[in-house]
MIDREN-476454 format. One record per residue (C-alpha): x, y, z. Coordinates in steps of 0.5 Angstrom, whole numbers, padded with zeros to 4 digits, always signed. Layout:
BEGIN
XYZ/...
***
This chain:
BEGIN
-0284+0069+0051/-0285+0070+0058/-0286+0063+0060/-0280+0061+0056/-0276+0067+0060/-0278+0064+0067/-0276+0057+0065/-0269+0059+0063/-0268+0063+0069/-0270+0057+0073/-0265+0052+0070/-0260+0057+0071/-0261+0057+0078/-0262+0050+0079/-0255+0049+0075/-0252+0054+0080/-0254+0050+0086/-0251+0044+0083/-0245+0047+0081/-0244+0050+0089/-0239+0046+0093/-0242+0042+0098/-0241+0045+0105/-0235+0042+0109/-0238+0037+0114/-0237+0039+0121/-0229+0038+0123/-0227+0037+0116/-0222+0043+0116/-0220+0042+0123/-0215+0045+0126/-0215+0051+0122/-0211+0055+0127/-0207+0054+0133/-0209+0049+0139/-0209+0051+0146/-0206+0045+0151/-0208+0047+0158/-0203+0044+0163/-0206+0044+0171/-0199+0043+0173/-0193+0048+0174/-0187+0049+0169/-0182+0044+0170/-0186+0038+0173/-0186+0031+0170/-0193+0032+0167/-0191+0039+0164/-0185+0036+0161/-0189+0030+0158/-0194+0035+0156/-0190+0039+0152/-0187+0033+0149/-0194+0031+0147/-0195+0038+0144/-0190+0039+0140/-0191+0032+0137/-0198+0032+0136/-0198+0039+0133/-0193+0036+0128/-0198+0031+0126/-0204+0036+0126/-0200+0041+0122/-0202+0046+0127/-0198+0049+0133/-0200+0047+0140/-0199+0052+0145/-0198+0050+0152/-0201+0054+0158/-0199+0053+0165/-0205+0054+0170/-0202+0051+0176/-0205+0051+0183/-0209+0048+0188/-0207+0041+0186/-0209+0042+0179/-0216+0045+0181/-0214+0052+0178/-0213+0049+0171/-0219+0044+0171/-0223+0050+0172/-0220+0054+0166/-0221+0048+0162/-0228+0047+0164/-0230+0054+0162/-0226+0054+0155/-0230+0054+0149/-0232+0047+0147/-0229+0048+0140/-0223+0043+0139/-0218+0049+0140/-0217+0048+0148/-0215+0041+0150/-0213+0039+0157/-0207+0035+0160/-0211+0031+0166/-0208+0028+0171/-0210+0023+0177/-0209+0029+0182/-0214+0033+0179/-0219+0028+0178/-0219+0022+0182/-0215+0025+0188/-0218+0032+0188/-0225+0029+0188/-0224+0026+0195/-0220+0031+0198/-0225+0037+0197/-0232+0037+0199/-0234+0042+0193/-0230+0042+0186/-0231+0048+0181/-0232+0042+0176/-0234+0035+0176/-0228+0031+0173/-0233+0025+0170/-0239+0030+0167/-0236+0036+0165/-0231+0033+0160/-0230+0028+0154/-0224+0023+0155/-0220+0022+0149/-0214+0017+0151/-0209+0017+0156/-0202+0018+0154/-0197+0016+0159/-0196+0013+0166/-0191+0014+0171/-0190+0008+0176/-0188+0010+0183/-0182+0006+0186/-0182+0003+0193/-0175+0005+0196/-0172+0003+0203/-0166+0006+0206/-0160+0002+0205/-0159+0000+0212/-0165-0004+0212/-0164-0011+0212/-0170-0012+0207/-0169-0014+0199/-0176-0015+0197/-0183-0013+0198/-0185-0019+0202/-0179-0018+0207/-0181-0011+0208/-0188-0013+0210/-0185-0018+0215/-0180-0013+0218/-0186-0008+0219/-0190-0014+0222/-0184-0016+0227/-0183-0008+0229/-0190-0007+0230/-0190+0001+0229/-0183+0002+0229/-0182+0003+0222/-0183+0010+0218/-0186+0011+0212/-0184+0018+0209/-0189+0022+0204/-0189+0028+0200/-0195+0030+0205/-0202+0029+0207/-0206+0027+0201/-0200+0027+0196/-0200+0021+0191/-0194+0018+0195/-0198+0018+0202/-0204+0015+0198/-0200+0010+0195/-0196+0008+0201/-0203+0007+0205/-0206+0003+0200/-0200-0002+0200/-0201-0002+0208/-0208-0004+0207/-0208-0009+0202/-0202-0013+0205/-0204-0012+0212/-0198-0009+0215/-0197-0003+0220/-0192+0003+0219/-0192+0010+0221/-0194+0015+0216/-0189+0021+0217/-0191+0027+0212/-0186+0032+0209/-0186+0038+0205/-0185+0035+0198/-0183+0029+0195/-0175+0031+0195/-0175+0032+0203/-0179+0025+0203/-0174+0022+0199/-0168+0025+0203/-0171+0022+0209/-0170+0015+0207/-0163+0017+0204/-0161+0019+0211/-0165+0013+0215/-0170+0018+0218/-0175+0014+0215/-0175+0007+0213/-0179+0007+0206/-0183+0011+0201/-0187+0010+0195/-0186+0016+0190/-0185+0017+0183/-0180+0013+0180/-0177+0019+0176/-0175+0023+0182/-0172+0017+0186/-0169+0013+0180/-0162+0017+0180/-0161+0015+0188/-0163+0008+0187/-0158+0007+0181/-0152+0011+0186/-0154+0006+0192/-0157+0012+0196/-0163+0008+0197/-0165+0001+0195/-0171+0000+0190/-0175-0006+0192/-0182-0006+0188/-0186-0001+0183/-0193+0000+0182/-0195-0002+0175/-0199-0008+0175/-0194-0012+0171/-0186-0011+0170/-0184-0005+0165/-0178-0004+0161/-0177+0002+0164/-0175-0001+0171/-0173-0008+0168/-0170-0011+0175/-0175-0008+0179/-0181-0013+0180/-0188-0010+0181/-0192-0010+0187/-0197-0014+0185/-0193-0020+0184/-0193-0020+0192/-0199-0016+0193/-0204-0018+0188/-0209-0013+0185/-0204-0007+0187/-0204-0002+0182/-0203+0006+0184/-0199+0010+0179/-0199+0017+0176/-0202+0018+0169/-0203+0023+0164/-0209+0024+0159/-0212+0028+0154/-0219+0031+0156/-0223+0036+0152/-0230+0040+0155/-0236+0036+0154/-0239+0039+0149/-0234+0039+0144/-0236+0036+0137/-0235+0029+0136/-0232+0030+0129/-0227+0034+0132/-0226+0029+0138/-0225+0023+0133/-0220+0027+0129/-0216+0029+0135/-0216+0021+0138/-0214+0019+0131/-0208+0024+0131/-0206+0022+0138/-0206+0015+0136/-0201+0016+0131/-0197+0021+0135/-0196+0016+0141/-0194+0010+0136/-0188+0014+0134/-0182+0011+0137/-0178+0017+0138/-0184+0019+0143/-0184+0013+0147/-0176+0014+0147/-0177+0021+0150/-0182+0019+0155/-0178+0014+0157/-0172+0019+0159/-0178+0022+0163/-0179+0015+0167/-0186+0015+0163/-0189+0009+0159/-0193+0011+0153/-0200+0008+0155/-0206+0009+0151/-0214+0007+0152/-0220+0008+0149/-0225+0013+0152/-0229+0008+0155/-0223+0005+0159/-0220+0012+0160/-0227+0014+0164/-0227+0007+0167/-0220+0008+0170/-0222+0015+0173/-0228+0012+0176/-0225+0006+0179/-0219+0011+0182/-0224+0015+0185/-0227+0009+0189/-0221+0006+0191/-0218+0013+0193/-0224+0014+0197/-0223+0008+0201/-0216+0010+0203/-0218+0017+0204/-0223+0015+0209/-0218+0010+0212/-0213+0015+0214/-0218+0020+0216/-0216+0026+0211/-0220+0032+0212/-0224+0034+0206/-0223+0041+0205/
***
């Protein structure tokens, strides 16, 4: 009797175990609450606008709200440090830029984060070409003519930038190095001031984010002669690539999504799939285009390789300009 009772109880236990739903695999229920997107940029900047567009559209794909948090300061260092120390649970994602990764590591002796080893790289989502513009009175209409003009003037041609270590400074110096022509660097306090210097003829040329100068180019206040993507782009159909004259030149801004290093792989995979779906939507490409950006996606491996290559390239430019490392 007792043996029969224990046998019956065992069968009940076994049956109850079999009837219990299997525990959800890690990440199956992700996301189950809002996600935070850290933007290491000031509100209103081009990276901020693009990040907010992505946050809205990616949230629709994932079925959860994505809340944007701006942590501006020190060229992106503040936001990246916040991101590094965030919980690695998939509920904090980061909009990284070249300024906070490949440039920052070359301008600071000590960073509060390691751009390559403290994060997982998911994909880029936008590239923002720089546009090379000259003052309208300059007798040049092509990049080759600018190079020849600078060589003939031997140091009497001024290149404006947004300041030492800025993207416009490094992009311009890289061009003079690769094309072997002289030009005097004149730093200004911000991109607006550097563009104004070219408009007025105080400086003869600059290479700066296209979104900030395309209006002046269309109105004839400056003359656009080249852009910094490796090839021509529908964003600027009438502007040739610098690489058509200086093979191998490529120095554009980009935005990409990274997450804290220990974020679980099933969640990373789900985020990457959602990003791919979101960035393939025509309305996203149209909205980015209005901001002077082109949708560009990369594998995690290619994204990481991009940053590593840029770190090495920027190091050469920083060394050539004798920029002081803080």
